N, CA, C, O and the ligand as a Tripos MOL2 file, in Angstrom:
@<TRIPOS>MOLECULE
protein
  241   239    61     0     0
PROTEIN
NO_CHARGES

@<TRIPOS>ATOM
      1 N          94.0460  -37.4580   35.0200 N.3       1 MET1
      2 CA         93.7380  -38.4830   36.0960 C.3       1 MET1
      3 C          94.2160  -39.8280   35.6750 C.2       1 MET1
      4 O          93.6920  -40.4360   34.7410 O.2       1 MET1
      5 N          95.2010  -40.2810   36.3590 N.am      2 VAL2
      6 CA         95.7430  -41.7150   36.1380 C.3       2 VAL2
      7 C          94.9100  -42.5760   36.9010 C.2       2 VAL2
      8 O          94.7080  -42.4090   38.1040 O.2       2 VAL2
      9 N          94.3520  -43.6330   36.1180 N.am      3 VAL3
     10 CA         93.6840  -44.7890   36.7730 C.3       3 VAL3
     11 C          94.4410  -46.0580   36.6580 C.2       3 VAL3
     12 O          94.4910  -46.6080   35.5580 O.2       3 VAL3
     13 N          95.0410  -46.5810   37.6980 N.am      4 SER4
     14 CA         95.7830  -47.7680   37.7180 C.3       4 SER4
     15 C          95.0730  -48.9000   38.3510 C.2       4 SER4
     16 O          94.5590  -48.7710   39.4620 O.2       4 SER4
     17 N          95.0260  -49.9880   37.6940 N.am      5 SER5
     18 CA         94.3640  -51.1280   38.1470 C.3       5 SER5
     19 C          95.0860  -51.7720   39.4350 C.2       5 SER5
     20 O          96.2970  -51.5980   39.5730 O.2       5 SER5
     21 N          94.4360  -52.4280   40.2680 N.am      6 PRO6
     22 CA         95.0190  -53.0200   41.3970 C.3       6 PRO6
     23 C          95.9700  -54.1470   40.9900 C.2       6 PRO6
     24 O          95.9750  -54.5740   39.8350 O.2       6 PRO6
     25 N          96.7540  -54.6140   41.9210 N.am      7 CYS7
     26 CA         97.5530  -55.7810   41.7560 C.3       7 CYS7
     27 C          96.5960  -56.9590   41.4920 C.2       7 CYS7
     28 O          95.6410  -57.2120   42.2270 O.2       7 CYS7
     29 N          96.9350  -57.6920   40.3410 N.am      8 TRP8
     30 CA         95.9480  -58.7570   40.0500 C.3       8 TRP8
     31 C          96.0370  -59.9350   41.0490 C.2       8 TRP8
     32 O          95.1340  -60.7590   41.1870 O.2       8 TRP8
     33 N          97.2540  -59.9440   41.7630 N.am      9 ALA9
     34 CA         97.4440  -61.0570   42.5820 C.3       9 ALA9
     35 C          96.7960  -61.0120   43.9910 C.2       9 ALA9
     36 O          96.1150  -61.9110   44.4840 O.2       9 ALA9
     37 N          97.1220  -59.7860   44.5810 N.am     10 CYS10
     38 CA         96.6050  -59.6780   45.8500 C.3      10 CYS10
     39 C          95.6260  -58.4710   46.0860 C.2      10 CYS10
     40 O          95.0450  -58.3040   47.1580 O.2      10 CYS10
     41 N          95.4830  -57.5950   44.9320 N.am     11 GLY11
     42 CA         94.5210  -56.6780   45.0450 C.3      11 GLY11
     43 C          94.8050  -55.3100   45.6370 C.2      11 GLY11
     44 O          93.9310  -54.4590   45.8020 O.2      11 GLY11
     45 N          96.2160  -55.1400   45.9760 N.am     12 VAL12
     46 CA         96.5820  -53.8800   46.5020 C.3      12 VAL12
     47 C          96.4760  -52.7880   45.3700 C.2      12 VAL12
     48 O          96.7250  -53.0670   44.1980 O.2      12 VAL12
     49 N          96.0990  -51.5410   45.7770 N.am     13 THR13
     50 CA         95.8640  -50.4420   44.8040 C.3      13 THR13
     51 C          97.3200  -49.9460   44.2760 C.2      13 THR13
     52 O          98.3340  -50.0930   44.9590 O.2      13 THR13
     53 N          97.3180  -49.3810   43.0690 N.am     14 GLY14
     54 CA         98.4300  -48.7200   42.6770 C.3      14 GLY14
     55 C          99.1020  -49.4300   41.5910 C.2      14 GLY14
     56 O         100.0960  -48.9250   41.0680 O.2      14 GLY14
     57 N          98.5760  -50.7260   41.1510 N.am     15 GLY15
     58 CA         99.2150  -51.3050   40.0870 C.3      15 GLY15
     59 C         100.3840  -52.1430   40.4590 C.2      15 GLY15
     60 O         100.9590  -52.0080   41.5390 O.2      15 GLY15
     61 N         100.7420  -53.0350   39.5290 N.am     16 ALA16
     62 CA        101.9220  -53.9520   39.7910 C.3      16 ALA16
     63 C         102.5830  -54.3200   38.4970 C.2      16 ALA16
     64 O         101.9130  -54.4660   37.4750 O.2      16 ALA16
     65 N         103.8650  -54.4710   38.5200 N.am     17 ASP17
     66 CA        104.5370  -54.9360   37.2780 C.3      17 ASP17
     67 C         105.5330  -56.1120   37.6250 C.2      17 ASP17
     68 O         106.0080  -56.3300   38.7390 O.2      17 ASP17
     69 N         105.7630  -56.8330   36.4640 N.am     18 TRP18
     70 CA        106.7920  -57.8050   36.5560 C.3      18 TRP18
     71 C         108.1170  -57.2790   36.2370 C.2      18 TRP18
     72 O         108.2910  -56.6230   35.2100 O.2      18 TRP18
     73 N         109.0060  -57.5140   37.0120 N.am     19 ILE19
     74 CA        110.4600  -57.0530   36.7690 C.3      19 ILE19
     75 C         111.4620  -58.1790   36.8310 C.2      19 ILE19
     76 O         111.2040  -59.2150   37.4450 O.2      19 ILE19
     77 N         112.5600  -57.9910   36.2240 N.am     20 ASN20
     78 CA        113.7000  -58.9590   36.2180 C.3      20 ASN20
     79 C         114.6410  -58.6880   37.3620 C.2      20 ASN20
     80 O         115.3320  -57.6690   37.3640 O.2      20 ASN20
     81 N         114.6900  -59.6670   38.4350 N.am     21 VAL21
     82 CA        115.5950  -59.4420   39.5130 C.3      21 VAL21
     83 C         116.5790  -60.6310   39.3690 C.2      21 VAL21
     84 O         116.2300  -61.7540   39.7350 O.2      21 VAL21
     85 N         117.7170  -60.4140   38.8770 N.am     22 ASP22
     86 CA        118.7600  -61.5210   38.9720 C.3      22 ASP22
     87 C         118.2440  -62.6760   38.1930 C.2      22 ASP22
     88 O         118.5170  -63.8010   38.6100 O.2      22 ASP22
     89 N         117.5060  -62.5360   37.0740 N.am     23 GLY23
     90 CA        117.0530  -63.5130   36.2630 C.3      23 GLY23
     91 C         115.7520  -64.1060   36.6270 C.2      23 GLY23
     92 O         115.1830  -64.9750   35.9670 O.2      23 GLY23
     93 N         115.3100  -63.5660   37.7470 N.am     24 THR24
     94 CA        113.8990  -64.0690   38.2880 C.3      24 THR24
     95 C         112.9020  -62.9770   38.1490 C.2      24 THR24
     96 O         113.0800  -61.8290   38.5560 O.2      24 THR24
     97 N         111.7590  -63.4490   37.5000 N.am     25 GLY25
     98 CA        110.6180  -62.4430   37.3490 C.3      25 GLY25
     99 C         109.8790  -62.3800   38.5990 C.2      25 GLY25
    100 O         109.3840  -63.3730   39.1330 O.2      25 GLY25
    101 N         109.8070  -61.0850   39.0980 N.am     26 VAL26
    102 CA        108.9610  -60.9710   40.3520 C.3      26 VAL26
    103 C         107.9570  -59.8740   40.2040 C.2      26 VAL26
    104 O         108.2510  -58.8880   39.5280 O.2      26 VAL26
    105 N         106.8430  -59.9700   40.7610 N.am     27 LEU27
    106 CA        105.7300  -58.9180   40.7780 C.3      27 LEU27
    107 C         106.0110  -58.0400   41.8570 C.2      27 LEU27
    108 O         106.1940  -58.4430   43.0060 O.2      27 LEU27
    109 N         106.0530  -56.6730   41.4650 N.am     28 VAL28
    110 CA        106.2930  -55.7210   42.4370 C.3      28 VAL28
    111 C         105.1180  -54.6430   42.4080 C.2      28 VAL28
    112 O         104.4870  -54.4330   41.3720 O.2      28 VAL28
    113 N         104.8690  -53.9930   43.5640 N.am     29 HIS29
    114 CA        103.7310  -53.0440   43.6110 C.3      29 HIS29
    115 C         104.3680  -51.6830   43.2280 C.2      29 HIS29
    116 O         105.4180  -51.2920   43.7380 O.2      29 HIS29
    117 N         103.7340  -51.0500   42.3840 N.am     30 ASN30
    118 CA        104.2430  -49.6740   41.9420 C.3      30 ASN30
    119 C         104.0750  -48.7030   43.0650 C.2      30 ASN30
    120 O         105.0080  -47.9400   43.3190 O.2      30 ASN30
    121 N         103.0020  -48.6630   43.7400 N.am     31 ALA31
    122 CA        102.6540  -47.7370   44.7130 C.3      31 ALA31
    123 C         103.3650  -47.9580   46.0510 C.2      31 ALA31
    124 O         103.1380  -47.1810   46.9780 O.2      31 ALA31
    125 N         104.1930  -48.9530   46.1910 N.am     32 ARG32
    126 CA        104.7980  -49.2330   47.6000 C.3      32 ARG32
    127 C         106.1920  -49.3490   47.5180 C.2      32 ARG32
    128 O         106.7530  -50.1730   48.2400 O.2      32 ARG32
    129 N         106.9430  -48.5310   46.6180 N.am     33 GLY33
    130 CA        108.3390  -48.6190   46.7160 C.3      33 GLY33
    131 C         108.8970  -49.7790   46.1680 C.2      33 GLY33
    132 O         110.0110  -50.1640   46.5260 O.2      33 GLY33
    133 N         108.0670  -50.5150   45.1320 N.am     34 ARG34
    134 CA        108.6360  -51.6250   44.4740 C.3      34 ARG34
    135 C         108.8460  -52.8050   45.5230 C.2      34 ARG34
    136 O         109.8410  -53.5290   45.5060 O.2      34 ARG34
    137 N         107.8370  -52.9160   46.4080 N.am     35 GLU35
    138 CA        107.9630  -54.0470   47.2270 C.3      35 GLU35
    139 C         107.4140  -55.2550   46.4070 C.2      35 GLU35
    140 O         106.5500  -55.1320   45.5390 O.2      35 GLU35
    141 N         107.9920  -56.4270   46.7600 N.am     36 ARG36
    142 CA        107.5350  -57.5920   46.1130 C.3      36 ARG36
    143 C         106.2550  -57.9740   46.5720 C.2      36 ARG36
    144 O         105.9690  -57.8810   47.7650 O.2      36 ARG36
    145 N         105.3650  -58.4460   45.6240 N.am     37 CYS37
    146 CA        104.1610  -58.9480   45.9290 C.3      37 CYS37
    147 C         104.1660  -60.2340   46.7330 C.2      37 CYS37
    148 O         104.8120  -61.1830   46.2880 O.2      37 CYS37
    149 N         103.4940  -60.3560   47.9000 N.am     38 PRO38
    150 CA        103.6870  -61.5400   48.6610 C.3      38 PRO38
    151 C         102.9260  -62.7290   48.1650 C.2      38 PRO38
    152 O         103.0910  -63.8500   48.6460 O.2      38 PRO38
    153 N         102.0790  -62.4630   47.1800 N.am     39 VAL39
    154 CA        101.2540  -63.5220   46.6960 C.3      39 VAL39
    155 C         101.6050  -64.1530   45.3780 C.2      39 VAL39
    156 O         101.4680  -65.3610   45.1830 O.2      39 VAL39
    157 N         102.0820  -63.2750   44.4350 N.am     40 ALA40
    158 CA        102.4470  -63.6660   43.1360 C.3      40 ALA40
    159 C         103.5560  -64.6700   43.2350 C.2      40 ALA40
    160 O         104.4490  -64.5950   44.0790 O.2      40 ALA40
    161 N         103.4550  -65.6080   42.3350 N.am     41 VAL41
    162 CA        104.6080  -66.7470   42.2020 C.3      41 VAL41
    163 C         105.6770  -66.1650   41.3530 C.2      41 VAL41
    164 O         105.3150  -65.7870   40.2390 O.2      41 VAL41
    165 N         106.8340  -66.0330   41.6480 N.am     42 PRO42
    166 CA        107.9860  -65.6480   40.7810 C.3      42 PRO42
    167 C         108.2650  -66.6860   39.6830 C.2      42 PRO42
    168 O         107.9150  -67.8560   39.8380 O.2      42 PRO42
    169 N         108.8780  -66.2710   38.6020 N.am     43 PHE43
    170 CA        109.1680  -67.2150   37.5920 C.3      43 PHE43
    171 C         110.6310  -66.9870   37.0420 C.2      43 PHE43
    172 O         111.2150  -65.9150   37.1990 O.2      43 PHE43
    173 N         111.1510  -68.0060   36.4240 N.am     44 ASP44
    174 CA        112.4870  -67.7540   35.6410 C.3      44 ASP44
    175 C         112.2420  -66.9940   34.5290 C.2      44 ASP44
    176 O         111.4420  -67.3460   33.6610 O.2      44 ASP44
    177 N         113.0210  -65.7410   34.4810 N.am     45 TRP45
    178 CA        112.7870  -64.8500   33.4320 C.3      45 TRP45
    179 C         113.0780  -65.4280   32.0580 C.2      45 TRP45
    180 O         112.3770  -65.1200   31.0940 O.2      45 TRP45
    181 N         114.0500  -66.2170   31.9660 N.am     46 ALA46
    182 CA        114.5580  -66.7900   30.6810 C.3      46 ALA46
    183 C         113.5970  -67.8340   30.1390 C.2      46 ALA46
    184 O         113.3870  -67.8310   28.9260 O.2      46 ALA46
    185 N         113.0430  -68.6520   30.8480 N.am     47 THR47
    186 CA        112.3010  -69.8340   30.4940 C.3      47 THR47
    187 C         110.7700  -69.6420   30.7310 C.2      47 THR47
    188 O         109.9170  -70.2980   30.1330 O.2      47 THR47
    189 N         110.4960  -68.6520   31.6870 N.am     48 GLY48
    190 CA        109.0980  -68.4650   31.9750 C.3      48 GLY48
    191 C         108.5250  -69.6660   32.9880 C.2      48 GLY48
    192 O         107.3230  -69.8230   33.2080 O.2      48 GLY48
    193 N         109.4490  -70.3800   33.4940 N.am     49 THR49
    194 CA        108.9710  -71.4000   34.3840 C.3      49 THR49
    195 C         108.6370  -70.9280   35.7950 C.2      49 THR49
    196 O         109.4890  -70.3160   36.4390 O.2      49 THR49
    197 N         107.4150  -71.1910   36.3070 N.am     50 PRO50
    198 CA        107.0940  -70.7240   37.6280 C.3      50 PRO50
    199 C         108.0070  -71.3400   38.7130 C.2      50 PRO50
    200 O         108.3180  -72.5310   38.7270 O.2      50 PRO50
    201 N         108.4100  -70.4220   39.6210 N.am     51 LEU51
    202 CA        109.2570  -71.0230   40.7320 C.3      51 LEU51
    203 C         108.5740  -71.2370   41.9890 C.2      51 LEU51
    204 O         109.0890  -70.9430   43.0680 O.2      51 LEU51
    205 N         107.3060  -71.7960   41.8570 N.am     52 ALA52
    206 CA        106.4790  -72.0040   42.9820 C.3      52 ALA52
    207 C         107.1640  -73.0280   43.9300 C.2      52 ALA52
    208 O         107.1000  -72.8680   45.1490 O.2      52 ALA52
    209 N         107.7830  -74.0190   43.4060 N.am     53 VAL53
    210 CA        108.5070  -74.9660   44.1200 C.3      53 VAL53
    211 C         109.5680  -74.3400   45.1560 C.2      53 VAL53
    212 O         109.6450  -74.6110   46.3550 O.2      53 VAL53
    213 N         110.3480  -73.4660   44.4450 N.am     54 LEU54
    214 CA        111.4470  -72.8740   45.3030 C.3      54 LEU54
    215 C         110.8630  -71.8560   46.2460 C.2      54 LEU54
    216 O         111.4790  -71.5700   47.2730 O.2      54 LEU54
    217 N         109.7230  -71.3020   45.9610 N.am     55 ALA55
    218 CA        109.2390  -70.2880   46.8910 C.3      55 ALA55
    219 C         108.3680  -70.9690   47.9750 C.2      55 ALA55
    220 O         108.0980  -70.3380   48.9970 O.2      55 ALA55
    221 N         107.9480  -72.1470   47.8070 N.am     56 GLY56
    222 CA        107.0630  -72.7970   48.6950 C.3      56 GLY56
    223 C         107.8430  -73.5890   49.7620 C.2      56 GLY56
    224 O         109.0310  -73.3370   49.9630 O.2      56 GLY56
    225 N         107.2540  -74.4480   50.3790 N.am     57 ALA57
    226 CA        107.8470  -75.2810   51.5130 C.3      57 ALA57
    227 C         108.9910  -76.1510   50.9900 C.2      57 ALA57
    228 O         109.0350  -76.5820   49.8380 O.2      57 ALA57
    229 N         109.8670  -76.3620   51.8850 N.am     58 VAL58
    230 CA        110.9820  -77.3510   51.5040 C.3      58 VAL58
    231 C         110.3430  -78.7650   51.7200 C.2      58 VAL58
    232 O         109.7430  -79.1430   52.7260 O.2      58 VAL58
    233 N         110.5830  -79.4430   50.6180 N.am     59 ALA59
    234 CA        110.1760  -80.8720   50.5250 C.3      59 ALA59
    235 C         110.9010  -81.7060   51.5570 C.2      59 ALA59
    236 O         112.0710  -81.4340   51.8280 O.2      59 ALA59
    237 N         110.3020  -82.6580   52.1180 N.am     60 ALA60
    238 CA        111.0270  -83.4870   52.9690 C.3      60 ALA60
    239 C         111.7730  -84.5470   52.2670 C.2      60 ALA60
    240 O         112.4550  -85.3480   52.9060 O.2      60 ALA60
    241 ZN        100.2580  -57.9190   44.9110 Zn       61 ZN61
@<TRIPOS>BOND
     1     1     2 1
     2     2     3 1
     3     3     4 2
     4     3     5 am
     5     5     6 1
     6     6     7 1
     7     7     8 2
     8     7     9 am
     9     9    10 1
    10    10    11 1
    11    11    12 2
    12    11    13 am
    13    13    14 1
    14    14    15 1
    15    15    16 2
    16    15    17 am
    17    17    18 1
    18    18    19 1
    19    19    20 2
    20    19    21 am
    21    21    22 1
    22    22    23 1
    23    23    24 2
    24    23    25 am
    25    25    26 1
    26    26    27 1
    27    27    28 2
    28    27    29 am
    29    29    30 1
    30    30    31 1
    31    31    32 2
    32    31    33 am
    33    33    34 1
    34    34    35 1
    35    35    36 2
    36    35    37 am
    37    37    38 1
    38    38    39 1
    39    39    40 2
    40    39    41 am
    41    41    42 1
    42    42    43 1
    43    43    44 2
    44    43    45 am
    45    45    46 1
    46    46    47 1
    47    47    48 2
    48    47    49 am
    49    49    50 1
    50    50    51 1
    51    51    52 2
    52    51    53 am
    53    53    54 1
    54    54    55 1
    55    55    56 2
    56    55    57 am
    57    57    58 1
    58    58    59 1
    59    59    60 2
    60    59    61 am
    61    61    62 1
    62    62    63 1
    63    63    64 2
    64    63    65 am
    65    65    66 1
    66    66    67 1
    67    67    68 2
    68    67    69 am
    69    69    70 1
    70    70    71 1
    71    71    72 2
    72    71    73 am
    73    73    74 1
    74    74    75 1
    75    75    76 2
    76    75    77 am
    77    77    78 1
    78    78    79 1
    79    79    80 2
    80    79    81 am
    81    81    82 1
    82    82    83 1
    83    83    84 2
    84    83    85 am
    85    85    86 1
    86    86    87 1
    87    87    88 2
    88    87    89 am
    89    89    90 1
    90    90    91 1
    91    91    92 2
    92    91    93 am
    93    93    94 1
    94    94    95 1
    95    95    96 2
    96    95    97 am
    97    97    98 1
    98    98    99 1
    99    99   100 2
   100    99   101 am
   101   101   102 1
   102   102   103 1
   103   103   104 2
   104   103   105 am
   105   105   106 1
   106   106   107 1
   107   107   108 2
   108   107   109 am
   109   109   110 1
   110   110   111 1
   111   111   112 2
   112   111   113 am
   113   113   114 1
   114   114   115 1
   115   115   116 2
   116   115   117 am
   117   117   118 1
   118   118   119 1
   119   119   120 2
   120   119   121 am
   121   121   122 1
   122   122   123 1
   123   123   124 2
   124   123   125 am
   125   125   126 1
   126   126   127 1
   127   127   128 2
   128   127   129 am
   129   129   130 1
   130   130   131 1
   131   131   132 2
   132   131   133 am
   133   133   134 1
   134   134   135 1
   135   135   136 2
   136   135   137 am
   137   137   138 1
   138   138   139 1
   139   139   140 2
   140   139   141 am
   141   141   142 1
   142   142   143 1
   143   143   144 2
   144   143   145 am
   145   145   146 1
   146   146   147 1
   147   147   148 2
   148   147   149 am
   149   149   150 1
   150   150   151 1
   151   151   152 2
   152   151   153 am
   153   153   154 1
   154   154   155 1
   155   155   156 2
   156   155   157 am
   157   157   158 1
   158   158   159 1
   159   159   160 2
   160   159   161 am
   161   161   162 1
   162   162   163 1
   163   163   164 2
   164   163   165 am
   165   165   166 1
   166   166   167 1
   167   167   168 2
   168   167   169 am
   169   169   170 1
   170   170   171 1
   171   171   172 2
   172   171   173 am
   173   173   174 1
   174   174   175 1
   175   175   176 2
   176   175   177 am
   177   177   178 1
   178   178   179 1
   179   179   180 2
   180   179   181 am
   181   181   182 1
   182   182   183 1
   183   183   184 2
   184   183   185 am
   185   185   186 1
   186   186   187 1
   187   187   188 2
   188   187   189 am
   189   189   190 1
   190   190   191 1
   191   191   192 2
   192   191   193 am
   193   193   194 1
   194   194   195 1
   195   195   196 2
   196   195   197 am
   197   197   198 1
   198   198   199 1
   199   199   200 2
   200   199   201 am
   201   201   202 1
   202   202   203 1
   203   203   204 2
   204   203   205 am
   205   205   206 1
   206   206   207 1
   207   207   208 2
   208   207   209 am
   209   209   210 1
   210   210   211 1
   211   211   212 2
   212   211   213 am
   213   213   214 1
   214   214   215 1
   215   215   216 2
   216   215   217 am
   217   217   218 1
   218   218   219 1
   219   219   220 2
   220   219   221 am
   221   221   222 1
   222   222   223 1
   223   223   224 2
   224   223   225 am
   225   225   226 1
   226   226   227 1
   227   227   228 2
   228   227   229 am
   229   229   230 1
   230   230   231 1
   231   231   232 2
   232   231   233 am
   233   233   234 1
   234   234   235 1
   235   235   236 2
   236   235   237 am
   237   237   238 1
   238   238   239 1
   239   239   240 2
@<TRIPOS>SUBSTRUCTURE
     1 MET1         2 RESIDUE 1 A MET
     2 VAL2         6 RESIDUE 1 A VAL
     3 VAL3        10 RESIDUE 1 A VAL
     4 SER4        14 RESIDUE 1 A SER
     5 SER5        18 RESIDUE 1 A SER
     6 PRO6        22 RESIDUE 1 A PRO
     7 CYS7        26 RESIDUE 1 A CYS
     8 TRP8        30 RESIDUE 1 A TRP
     9 ALA9        34 RESIDUE 1 A ALA
    10 CYS10       38 RESIDUE 1 A CYS
    11 GLY11       42 RESIDUE 1 A GLY
    12 VAL12       46 RESIDUE 1 A VAL
    13 THR13       50 RESIDUE 1 A THR
    14 GLY14       54 RESIDUE 1 A GLY
    15 GLY15       58 RESIDUE 1 A GLY
    16 ALA16       62 RESIDUE 1 A ALA
    17 ASP17       66 RESIDUE 1 A ASP
    18 TRP18       70 RESIDUE 1 A TRP
    19 ILE19       74 RESIDUE 1 A ILE
    20 ASN20       78 RESIDUE 1 A ASN
    21 VAL21       82 RESIDUE 1 A VAL
    22 ASP22       86 RESIDUE 1 A ASP
    23 GLY23       90 RESIDUE 1 A GLY
    24 THR24       94 RESIDUE 1 A THR
    25 GLY25       98 RESIDUE 1 A GLY
    26 VAL26      102 RESIDUE 1 A VAL
    27 LEU27      106 RESIDUE 1 A LEU
    28 VAL28      110 RESIDUE 1 A VAL
    29 HIS29      114 RESIDUE 1 A HIS
    30 ASN30      118 RESIDUE 1 A ASN
    31 ALA31      122 RESIDUE 1 A ALA
    32 ARG32      126 RESIDUE 1 A ARG
    33 GLY33      130 RESIDUE 1 A GLY
    34 ARG34      134 RESIDUE 1 A ARG
    35 GLU35      138 RESIDUE 1 A GLU
    36 ARG36      142 RESIDUE 1 A ARG
    37 CYS37      146 RESIDUE 1 A CYS
    38 PRO38      150 RESIDUE 1 A PRO
    39 VAL39      154 RESIDUE 1 A VAL
    40 ALA40      158 RESIDUE 1 A ALA
    41 VAL41      162 RESIDUE 1 A VAL
    42 PRO42      166 RESIDUE 1 A PRO
    43 PHE43      170 RESIDUE 1 A PHE
    44 ASP44      174 RESIDUE 1 A ASP
    45 TRP45      178 RESIDUE 1 A TRP
    46 ALA46      182 RESIDUE 1 A ALA
    47 THR47      186 RESIDUE 1 A THR
    48 GLY48      190 RESIDUE 1 A GLY
    49 THR49      194 RESIDUE 1 A THR
    50 PRO50      198 RESIDUE 1 A PRO
    51 LEU51      202 RESIDUE 1 A LEU
    52 ALA52      206 RESIDUE 1 A ALA
    53 VAL53      210 RESIDUE 1 A VAL
    54 LEU54      214 RESIDUE 1 A LEU
    55 ALA55      218 RESIDUE 1 A ALA
    56 GLY56      222 RESIDUE 1 A GLY
    57 ALA57      226 RESIDUE 1 A ALA
    58 VAL58      230 RESIDUE 1 A VAL
    59 ALA59      234 RESIDUE 1 A ALA
    60 ALA60      238 RESIDUE 1 A ALA
    61 ZN61       241 GROUP 0 **** ****
């Protein structure tokens, strides 16, 4: 019996993993066809810098 922990960011069951998509680290849900977690903040895979600014609202 496999016990997987829920997504730490949004709590969906089935677990989640960070993957590299075009140099950006994004959190995807394992149990939902690798959909991106809508809550987790992506980061620059090379530097580890969070991309919250890019993912957030456009500054005036
Ligand atoms: Zn999630």
